Structures are given as structure tokens and as C-alpha cells.
C-alpha positions, 0 to 999 in steps of 0.5 A: 343521351337525352330522350326527346320524350321520356314519358313515351319510354315509360309508357312502353315499358309499362305496356310490356312485361320484362324478359325476366318476368315472362321467364319467371311466370313460365317457370311458375307454370311448370315450364323448364329450359325457358329461352328468350329468342330475340328477332328483328323484323324489317317493318318498312324501308323508306327511300327518303327521310321525307317519306318516313316523316310523312308517315310519322306525322300521320301516326299510321301504324304507331299507336304510341304516337297518339300519346303525343299532342300535335305540338309534341309530334311536330317536335319529334318529327323535327328531332328525327329530321335533324338526325337523319340525312336526306340521301339515306335509305331508312330501314324501320325495324320491330323487335320481337321476342319468341319464348321457347320452353319445355313442359 
């Protein structure tokens, strides 16, 4: 799979600690039985592809998109437009990690 904007993936990876690093630091701090629980939260449902693409164009609620130039944003929108059908409901989700441990 070719990424449309690999620099965004690298940026996102630098913004977040890996699960391994969080676990290691919790253990260094004296926590035991460290567990990572991953959850998916529905951010929004779109009844049309057009609604999603309009929101992406406005960059609303998506700070990472401010890393793209206007031309790059248009390229991303075009890429997404080509991947989605017009008649499907689109469910946008965010992934969360919850950490559980004993001290």
C-alpha cells in the first residue's frame, strides 16, 4: 500500500508514545500488571461522501491537516473521493488507549 502523505504518518508517530514506551515508563514508575486497552470511538457518521469531503476541506477538528498545504489538502480530498462510493454511510472513528496498572 502506498501512502498518499507519508510525512503525516511520521508526524503522527512522533506526536504519540508507542504502547511499549508507555508500558516501560509505567513499570519504571513502579506500576505492575500494566495493560493497554484499545477502544474505538465513533467520531461522526456521514450520510454522504460529499459531507465528509466538505469537513476535511474545512480542516475542522483535524489539526494534523494543517500540516498540509492547500494543494496537498486538495490532493488528499481527491484521493479519498476516489476510494469511497457515493451511496455509503461513512463512519469516522478515533482509536483510544486506556492504561490499567497496579501500584
